[in-house]
N, CA, C and O of each residue as an XYZ file, in Angstrom:
612
protein
N     -86.907     22.277     67.964
C     -86.742     21.252     66.923
C     -85.161     20.956     66.940
O     -84.352     21.880     67.017
N     -84.804     19.704     66.868
C     -83.446     19.252     66.908
C     -83.263     18.664     65.620
O     -84.135     17.958     65.114
N     -81.987     18.960     64.967
C     -81.580     18.236     63.775
C     -80.589     17.228     64.128
O     -79.755     17.444     65.006
N     -80.651     16.082     63.446
C     -79.630     14.956     63.520
C     -79.008     14.666     62.177
O     -79.740     14.704     61.188
N     -77.734     14.383     62.047
C     -77.084     14.091     60.858
C     -76.751     12.592     60.995
O     -76.446     12.072     62.068
N     -76.838     11.929     59.795
C     -76.407     10.544     59.665
C     -75.526     10.361     58.341
O     -75.840     10.900     57.279
N     -74.499      9.625     58.484
C     -73.583      9.599     57.403
C     -73.375      8.131     57.017
O     -73.446      7.237     57.860
N     -73.120      7.907     55.733
C     -72.690      6.683     55.203
C     -71.662      6.843     54.034
O     -71.604      7.848     53.325
N     -70.937      5.852     53.923
C     -69.873      5.977     52.832
C     -70.179      4.716     51.959
O     -70.324      3.596     52.447
N     -70.262      4.990     50.661
C     -70.448      3.969     49.595
C     -69.181      3.927     48.798
O     -68.594      4.934     48.403
N     -68.806      2.708     48.591
C     -67.504      2.465     47.583
C     -67.911      1.397     46.527
O     -68.235      0.247     46.821
N     -67.862      1.866     45.351
C     -68.232      0.926     44.326
C     -67.000     -0.018     44.123
O     -65.857      0.432     44.040
N     -67.295     -1.349     44.047
C     -66.212     -2.408     43.902
C     -66.420     -3.102     42.657
O     -65.741     -4.108     42.451
N     -67.358     -2.673     41.688
C     -67.657     -3.405     40.525
C     -66.768     -3.090     39.253
O     -67.094     -3.565     38.166
N     -65.833     -2.425     39.363
C     -64.849     -2.216     38.125
C     -64.194     -3.458     37.736
O     -63.243     -3.860     38.407
N     -64.605     -4.107     36.723
C     -64.070     -5.388     36.200
C     -62.913     -5.231     35.275
O     -62.516     -6.175     34.592
N     -62.325     -3.953     35.242
C     -61.088     -3.821     34.442
C     -61.328     -2.650     33.339
O     -60.377     -1.924     33.045
N     -62.398     -2.494     32.825
C     -62.720     -1.449     31.833
C     -63.794     -0.493     32.228
O     -64.335      0.198     31.365
N     -64.146     -0.412     33.533
C     -65.008      0.595     34.056
C     -66.412      0.474     33.404
O     -66.884     -0.639     33.171
N     -67.014      1.509     33.139
C     -68.296      1.398     32.447
C     -68.243      1.665     30.990
O     -68.980      2.486     30.444
N     -67.336      0.940     30.364
C     -67.145      1.038     28.866
C     -68.300      0.618     28.171
O     -68.482      1.052     27.033
N     -69.267     -0.315     28.786
C     -70.432     -0.738     28.329
C     -71.377     -1.125     29.362
O     -70.940     -1.199     30.510
N     -72.685     -1.401     29.128
C     -73.516     -1.716     30.073
C     -73.249     -3.021     30.719
O     -73.588     -3.196     31.890
N     -72.709     -3.879     30.084
C     -72.435     -5.273     30.491
C     -70.957     -5.422     30.875
O     -70.531     -6.553     31.110
N     -70.178     -4.398     30.951
C     -68.759     -4.329     31.226
C     -68.392     -4.149     32.705
O     -67.250     -4.359     33.113
N     -69.347     -3.775     33.448
C     -69.010     -3.550     34.896
C     -69.874     -4.255     35.805
O     -70.929     -4.718     35.372
N     -69.529     -4.403     37.106
C     -70.296     -5.109     38.113
C     -70.991     -4.102     38.860
O     -70.526     -2.962     38.858
N     -72.142     -4.384     39.561
C     -72.935     -3.533     40.261
C     -72.667     -3.625     41.818
O     -73.430     -3.151     42.660
N     -71.564     -4.250     42.079
C     -71.340     -4.434     43.560
C     -70.622     -3.183     44.205
O     -69.811     -2.447     43.643
N     -71.086     -3.094     45.494
C     -70.552     -1.878     46.342
C     -70.521     -2.216     47.730
O     -71.163     -3.194     48.112
N     -69.812     -1.485     48.584
C     -69.816     -1.708     49.974
C     -70.332     -0.422     50.652
O     -69.925      0.692     50.321
N     -71.140     -0.608     51.504
C     -71.764      0.558     52.250
C     -71.327      0.403     53.681
O     -71.496     -0.653     54.292
N     -70.763      1.470     54.209
C     -70.251      1.592     55.603
C     -70.703      2.806     56.246
O     -71.278      3.679     55.596
N     -70.468      2.916     57.541
C     -70.792      4.089     58.278
C     -69.856      4.326     59.453
O     -69.209      3.370     59.883
N     -69.748      5.404     59.946
C     -68.829      5.673     61.066
C     -69.104      4.865     62.225
O     -70.272      4.713     62.582
N     -68.032      4.266     62.928
C     -68.204      3.418     64.101
C     -68.705      2.137     63.949
O     -68.868      1.441     64.950
N     -69.016      1.657     62.670
C     -69.634      0.315     62.444
C     -68.463     -0.657     62.257
O     -67.418     -0.281     61.726
N     -68.631     -1.814     62.664
C     -67.586     -2.791     62.607
C     -67.414     -3.555     61.285
O     -66.353     -4.100     60.980
N     -68.522     -3.566     60.513
C     -68.472     -4.121     59.221
C     -69.366     -3.463     58.162
O     -70.362     -2.825     58.504
N     -69.025     -3.609     56.926
C     -69.764     -3.051     55.856
C     -70.792     -4.022     55.434
O     -70.766     -5.221     55.712
N     -71.813     -3.345     54.659
C     -72.973     -4.099     54.105
C     -72.526     -4.340     52.625
O     -72.131     -3.399     51.936
N     -72.593     -5.549     52.179
C     -72.158     -5.875     50.712
C     -73.420     -5.711     49.958
O     -74.412     -6.380     50.248
N     -73.415     -4.766     48.912
C     -74.574     -4.345     48.192
C     -74.310     -4.647     46.646
O     -73.186     -4.903     46.213
N     -75.421     -4.592     45.888
C     -75.351     -4.764     44.484
C     -76.739     -4.265     44.067
O     -77.614     -3.924     44.863
N     -76.844     -4.261     42.731
C     -78.281     -4.058     42.191
C     -79.104     -5.418     42.243
O     -78.532     -6.493     42.425
N     -80.407     -5.317     42.082
C     -81.270     -6.448     41.956
C     -80.875     -7.201     40.880
O     -80.342     -6.655     39.914
N     -81.091     -8.533     40.926
C     -80.781     -9.473     39.960
C     -81.384     -9.042     38.618
O     -80.772     -9.257     37.572
N     -82.570     -8.439     38.638
C     -83.209     -8.040     37.308
C     -82.280     -6.915     36.715
O     -82.351     -6.693     35.506
N     -81.532     -6.292     37.395
C     -80.616     -5.154     36.870
C     -79.031     -5.585     36.844
O     -78.094     -4.813     37.051
N     -78.940     -6.894     36.564
C     -77.571     -7.500     36.489
C     -76.753     -7.504     37.725
O     -75.525     -7.474     37.642
N     -77.400     -7.540     38.935
C     -76.699     -7.477     40.242
C     -76.621     -8.888     40.761
O     -77.198     -9.841     40.237
N     -75.816     -8.949     41.897
C     -75.475    -10.238     42.596
C     -76.508    -10.299     43.605
O     -76.567     -9.471     44.513
N     -77.441    -11.390     43.456
C     -78.536    -11.693     44.275
C     -78.081    -12.192     45.762
O     -78.908    -12.407     46.648
N     -76.839    -12.332     45.917
C     -76.390    -12.711     47.243
C     -75.880    -11.521     48.018
O     -75.286    -11.662     49.087
N     -76.123    -10.329     47.456
C     -75.907     -9.061     48.212
C     -77.124     -8.277     48.286
O     -78.020     -8.383     47.448
N     -77.169     -7.455     49.325
C     -78.359     -6.620     49.595
C     -78.401     -5.562     48.406
O     -77.360     -5.075     47.964
N     -79.680     -5.227     47.904
C     -79.890     -4.187     46.848
C     -80.529     -3.045     47.564
O     -81.051     -3.161     48.672
N     -80.464     -1.922     46.869
C     -81.123     -0.667     47.562
C     -82.609     -0.810     47.929
O     -83.086     -0.272     48.928
N     -83.352     -1.602     47.028
C     -84.638     -1.839     47.214
C     -85.031     -2.573     48.546
O     -85.984     -2.261     49.260
N     -84.138     -3.604     48.768
C     -84.292     -4.407     49.925
C     -84.021     -3.642     51.254
O     -84.641     -3.797     52.305
N     -82.917     -2.733     51.008
C     -82.533     -1.885     52.117
C     -83.644     -0.897     52.540
O     -83.825     -0.584     53.717
N     -84.351     -0.442     51.542
C     -85.334      0.534     51.798
C     -86.535     -0.172     52.557
O     -87.090      0.353     53.522
N     -86.868     -1.346     52.064
C     -87.968     -2.122     52.781
C     -87.503     -2.542     54.216
O     -88.280     -2.542     55.171
N     -86.254     -2.881     54.302
C     -85.774     -3.139     55.680
C     -85.611     -1.891     56.604
O     -85.865     -1.973     57.806
N     -85.216     -0.829     56.069
C     -85.321      0.463     56.817
C     -86.728      0.704     57.406
O     -86.867      0.933     58.608
N     -87.754      0.651     56.562
C     -89.081      0.740     56.913
C     -89.517     -0.194     58.034
O     -90.073      0.209     59.056
N     -89.225     -1.493     57.772
C     -89.534     -2.449     58.855
C     -88.852     -2.298     60.163
O     -89.492     -2.447     61.205
N     -87.649     -2.024     60.165
C     -86.715     -1.818     61.434
C     -87.215     -0.481     62.057
O     -87.303     -0.428     63.284
N     -87.537      0.566     61.329
C     -87.930      1.677     62.006
C     -89.246      1.497     62.745
O     -89.409      1.975     63.868
N     -90.202      0.791     62.094
C     -91.490      0.426     62.683
C     -91.301     -0.295     63.962
O     -91.887      0.058     64.985
N     -90.448     -1.356     63.915
C     -90.037     -2.214     64.979
C     -89.599     -1.199     66.197
O     -90.168     -1.297     67.284
N     -88.717     -0.361     66.012
C     -88.161      0.430     66.999
C     -89.116      1.331     67.633
O     -89.160      1.534     68.846
N     -89.885      1.869     66.755
C     -91.129      2.792     67.297
C     -92.061      2.001     68.093
O     -92.467      2.454     69.164
N     -92.458      0.794     67.642
C     -93.391     -0.028     68.293
C     -92.972     -0.477     69.704
O     -93.708     -0.426     70.690
N     -91.714     -0.919     69.686
C     -91.123     -1.384     71.065
C     -91.114     -0.298     71.984
O     -91.465     -0.472     73.150
N     -90.702      0.920     71.513
C     -90.761      2.102     72.447
C     -92.124      2.332     73.011
O     -92.269      2.477     74.225
N     -93.145      2.373     72.168
C     -94.558      2.573     72.556
C     -95.017      1.532     73.505
O     -95.645      1.813     74.526
N     -94.669      0.227     73.130
C     -95.075     -0.821     74.092
C     -94.468     -0.715     75.435
O     -95.141     -1.015     76.421
N     -93.120     -0.268     75.558
C     -92.448     -0.207     76.846
C     -93.089      0.982     77.673
O     -93.259      0.879     78.888
N     -93.440      2.122     76.954
C     -94.059      3.262     77.624
C     -95.420      2.792     78.145
O     -95.810      3.187     79.243
N     -96.152      1.963     77.398
C     -97.668      1.462     77.766
C     -97.462      0.324     78.884
O     -98.452     -0.008     79.536
N     -96.321     -0.240     79.116
C     -96.266     -1.314     79.933
C     -96.652     -2.660     79.444
O     -96.991     -3.583     80.185
N     -96.576     -2.716     78.112
C     -96.806     -4.020     77.316
C     -95.546     -4.657     77.075
O     -94.704     -4.098     76.373
N     -95.333     -5.831     77.619
C     -94.093     -6.586     77.478
C     -93.978     -7.483     76.276
O     -94.563     -8.562     76.175
N     -93.200     -6.969     75.394
C     -92.938     -7.759     74.050
C     -91.872     -8.743     74.366
O     -90.866     -8.396     74.984
N     -92.059     -9.926     73.970
C     -90.976    -10.986     74.195
C     -90.407    -11.515     72.818
O     -89.348    -12.141     72.778
N     -91.091    -11.260     71.788
C     -90.629    -11.699     70.424
C     -91.349    -10.827     69.301
O     -92.542    -10.538     69.393
N     -90.595    -10.452     68.301
C     -91.162     -9.709     67.224
C     -90.410    -10.132     65.922
O     -89.179    -10.159     65.911
N     -91.142    -10.458     64.843
C     -90.608    -10.589     63.576
C     -91.587    -10.028     62.597
O     -92.775     -9.865     62.872
N     -90.980     -9.702     61.300
C     -91.843     -9.033     60.331
C     -91.419     -9.627     58.933
O     -90.239     -9.842     58.655
N     -92.416     -9.864     58.115
C     -92.111    -10.180     56.690
C     -92.701     -9.056     55.927
O     -93.890     -9.009     55.608
N     -91.776     -8.113     55.636
C     -92.132     -6.842     54.962
C     -91.884     -7.154     53.447
O     -91.011     -7.902     53.009
N     -92.775     -6.470     52.753
C     -92.492     -6.633     51.261
C     -92.945     -5.299     50.550
O     -93.974     -4.708     50.876
N     -92.125     -4.886     49.590
C     -92.430     -3.710     48.820
C     -92.708     -3.965     47.474
O     -92.261     -4.994     46.967
N     -93.445     -3.104     46.758
C     -93.792     -3.203     45.420
C     -93.214     -2.095     44.646
O     -93.516     -0.969     45.043
N     -92.481     -2.182     43.671
C     -91.864     -1.235     42.913
C     -92.268     -1.232     41.450
O     -92.111     -2.257     40.787
N     -92.753     -0.187     40.940
C     -93.222     -0.109     39.528
C     -92.035      0.487     38.619
O     -91.441      1.528     38.900
N     -91.787     -0.256     37.567
C     -90.866      0.271     36.617
C     -91.587      0.868     35.449
O     -92.465      0.214     34.886
N     -91.270      2.063     35.056
C     -92.006      2.864     34.101
C     -91.417      2.669     32.637
O     -90.269      2.236     32.544
N     -92.075      2.936     31.596
C     -91.723      2.691     30.214
C     -90.324      3.436     29.912
O     -89.513      3.012     29.090
N     -90.148      4.591     30.677
C     -88.895      5.323     30.342
C     -87.685      4.791     31.098
O     -86.583      5.336     31.023
N     -87.924      3.731     31.812
C     -86.831      3.119     32.603
C     -86.691      3.572     34.161
O     -85.995      2.970     34.978
N     -87.445      4.697     34.429
C     -87.414      5.056     35.794
C     -88.320      4.095     36.582
O     -88.921      3.186     36.009
N     -88.402      4.297     37.811
C     -89.209      3.525     38.650
C     -89.438      4.126     40.046
O     -88.793      5.112     40.404
N     -90.344      3.542     40.829
C     -90.577      4.143     42.122
C     -91.438      3.012     42.892
O     -92.234      2.264     42.325
N     -91.156      3.007     44.248
C     -92.050      2.117     45.050
C     -93.466      2.782     45.022
O     -93.661      3.997     45.016
N     -94.416      1.817     45.006
C     -95.815      2.233     45.138
C     -96.505      1.893     46.454
O     -97.557      2.407     46.834
N     -95.745      0.900     47.161
C     -96.285      0.574     48.521
C     -95.417     -0.387     49.104
O     -94.775     -1.188     48.426
N     -95.375     -0.323     50.484
C     -94.626     -1.395     51.383
C     -95.633     -1.831     52.314
O     -96.418     -1.010     52.788
N     -95.682     -3.081     52.627
C     -96.566     -3.738     53.574
C     -95.724     -4.415     54.549
O     -94.853     -5.220     54.221
N     -96.000     -4.067     55.819
C     -95.298     -4.641     57.003
C     -96.418     -5.736     57.532
O     -97.633     -5.536     57.538
N     -95.791     -6.859     57.945
C     -96.579     -7.906     58.570
C     -96.101     -8.431     59.878
O     -95.871     -9.630     60.037
N     -95.941     -7.486     60.875
C     -95.367     -7.856     62.046
C     -96.150     -8.931     62.941
O     -97.373     -8.884     63.074
N     -95.399     -9.837     63.501
C     -95.829    -10.893     64.410
C     -95.173    -10.695     65.782
O     -93.982    -10.911     66.003
N     -96.148    -10.223     66.763
C     -95.611     -9.879     68.060
C     -96.152    -10.843     69.122
O     -97.313    -11.251     69.163
N     -95.178    -11.155     69.969
C     -95.656    -12.055     71.210
C     -95.487    -11.082     72.439
O     -94.495    -10.375     72.617
N     -96.528    -11.138     73.219
C     -96.616    -10.247     74.489
C     -96.846    -11.254     75.615
O     -97.285    -12.388     75.426
N     -96.496    -10.718     76.859
C     -96.597    -11.633     78.044
C     -98.067    -11.595     78.559
O     -98.450    -12.485     79.317
N     -98.882    -10.615     78.179
C    -100.195    -10.587     78.659
C    -101.192    -10.614     77.538
O    -101.420     -9.564     76.937
N    -101.794    -11.707     77.209
C    -102.733    -11.771     76.002
C    -104.048    -11.010     76.179
O    -104.818    -10.812     75.239
N    -104.284    -10.563     77.515
C    -105.427     -9.729     77.685
C    -105.257     -8.428     77.041
O    -106.239     -7.746     76.748
N    -103.975     -8.023     76.792
C    -103.745     -6.648     76.081
C    -103.383     -6.678     74.776
O    -102.651     -5.809     74.304
N    -103.913     -7.794     73.988
C    -103.509     -8.039     72.648
C    -104.135     -6.858     71.779
O    -103.487     -6.361     70.858
N    -105.362     -6.446     72.089
C    -105.990     -5.319     71.125
C    -105.219     -4.051     71.363
O    -104.992     -3.290     70.423
N    -104.827     -3.808     72.525
C    -104.109     -2.504     72.929
C    -102.715     -2.578     72.043
O    -102.362     -1.658     71.305
N    -102.033     -3.708     72.208
C    -100.814     -3.902     71.606
C    -100.894     -3.762     70.035
O    -100.056     -3.142     69.380
N    -101.891     -4.344     69.550
C    -102.236     -4.235     68.003
C    -102.451     -2.885     67.689
O    -102.028     -2.469     66.610
N    -103.125     -2.027     68.570
C    -103.414     -0.642     68.162
C    -102.219      0.123     68.138
O    -102.094      1.037     67.323
N    -101.255     -0.185     69.020
C    -100.017      0.599     68.883
C     -99.194      0.594     67.575
O     -98.276      1.392     67.386
N     -99.539     -0.271     66.756
C     -98.937     -0.283     65.385
C     -99.311      0.973     64.605
O     -98.494      1.552     63.890
N    -100.485      1.348     64.753
C    -100.839      2.568     63.990
C    -100.044      3.844     64.504
O     -99.567      4.697     63.756
N     -99.974      3.850     65.811
C     -99.129      4.997     66.354
C     -97.686      4.982     66.077
O     -97.030      6.008     65.899
N     -97.163      3.665     66.044
C     -95.850      3.471     65.627
C     -95.549      3.992     64.194
O     -94.525      4.603     63.889
N     -96.563      3.676     63.358
C     -96.427      4.075     61.967
C     -96.419      5.638     61.890
O     -95.648      6.251     61.153
N     -97.237      6.168     62.620
C     -97.216      7.741     62.694
C     -96.055      8.424     63.250
O     -95.877      9.608     62.961
N     -95.167      7.748     64.092
C     -93.972      8.353     64.563
C     -92.824      7.824     63.864
O     -91.755      8.377     64.125
N     -92.810      6.880     63.040
C     -91.726      6.158     62.481
C     -91.007      7.219     61.326
O     -91.587      7.628     60.320
N     -89.748      7.524     61.685
C     -89.068      8.422     60.847
C     -88.995      8.239     59.415
O     -89.103      9.150     58.594
N     -88.777      6.830     59.117
C     -88.558      6.517     57.683
C     -89.946      6.557     56.937
O     -90.067      7.098     55.837
N     -90.997      5.944     57.615
C     -92.276      5.984     56.946
C     -92.867      7.356     56.716
O     -93.603      7.605     55.761
N     -92.499      8.261     57.665
C     -92.859      9.723     57.454
C     -92.067     10.378     56.325
O     -92.383     11.490     55.904
N     -91.115      9.738     55.874
C     -90.082     10.325     54.804
C     -90.489      9.957     53.421
O     -90.165     10.728     52.518
N     -91.158      8.878     53.137
C     -91.438      8.379     51.947
C     -92.761      8.876     51.286
O     -93.641      9.353     52.003
N     -92.910      8.785     50.048
C     -94.017      9.384     49.353
C     -95.027      8.351     48.799
O     -95.813      8.659     47.903
N     -94.987      7.076     49.370
C     -95.788      6.060     49.160
C     -96.446      5.469     50.304
O     -95.898      5.620     51.396
N     -97.556      4.805     50.236
C     -98.156      4.172     51.364
C     -97.276      3.075     52.038
O     -96.678      2.243     51.355
N     -97.217      3.100     53.360
C     -96.661      2.021     54.055
C     -97.754      1.328     54.993
O     -98.128      1.828     56.054
N     -98.180      0.224     54.523
C     -99.400     -0.447     55.225
C     -98.771     -1.340     56.277
O     -97.673     -1.874     56.120
N     -99.516     -1.471     57.345
C     -99.084     -2.415     58.454
C    -100.338     -3.306     58.762
O    -101.430     -2.854     59.109
N    -100.022     -4.690     58.582
C    -101.220     -5.710     58.777
C    -100.528     -6.643     59.914
O     -99.836     -7.594     59.550
N    -100.702     -6.388     61.171
C    -100.173     -7.156     62.259
C    -100.798     -8.673     62.194
O    -102.002     -8.886     62.050
N     -99.887     -9.608     62.312
C    -100.453    -10.974     62.336
C    -100.358    -11.592     63.748
O     -99.339    -11.374     64.402
N    -101.253    -12.275     64.210
C    -101.159    -12.920     65.540
C    -100.447    -14.287     65.313
O    -100.236    -15.039     66.264
């Protein structure tokens, strides 16, 4: 077994002058960076929670992490199987439930990958690799809610 460490740095940029003196007195903006990266990700809370909708929110980043992890696992499996992928896009969507006490959690994420391959005769085999990609995706294996995959042709 091998362990890997991943690091990120978060810097809150939303102090509007009085810090968190009240719920409406501060901005939700932050910058997310990581070692050796050339740019930061501009983040905020979701618009529902007084955030800037022009910035990524943690919920979108979680859905994006699941989508991109699936992509990378899938491409790896296709390469091993000799299936040539020429294009891939996904319209992923997550559902989060907010509870009466103000807490919340994701209840599911659905991936809808559209994959173009060079050999149409291998479509069924290519589609079947999505299940295996889900089984080996590091992020999907780490969450406690269902991640569904519905490939679209």
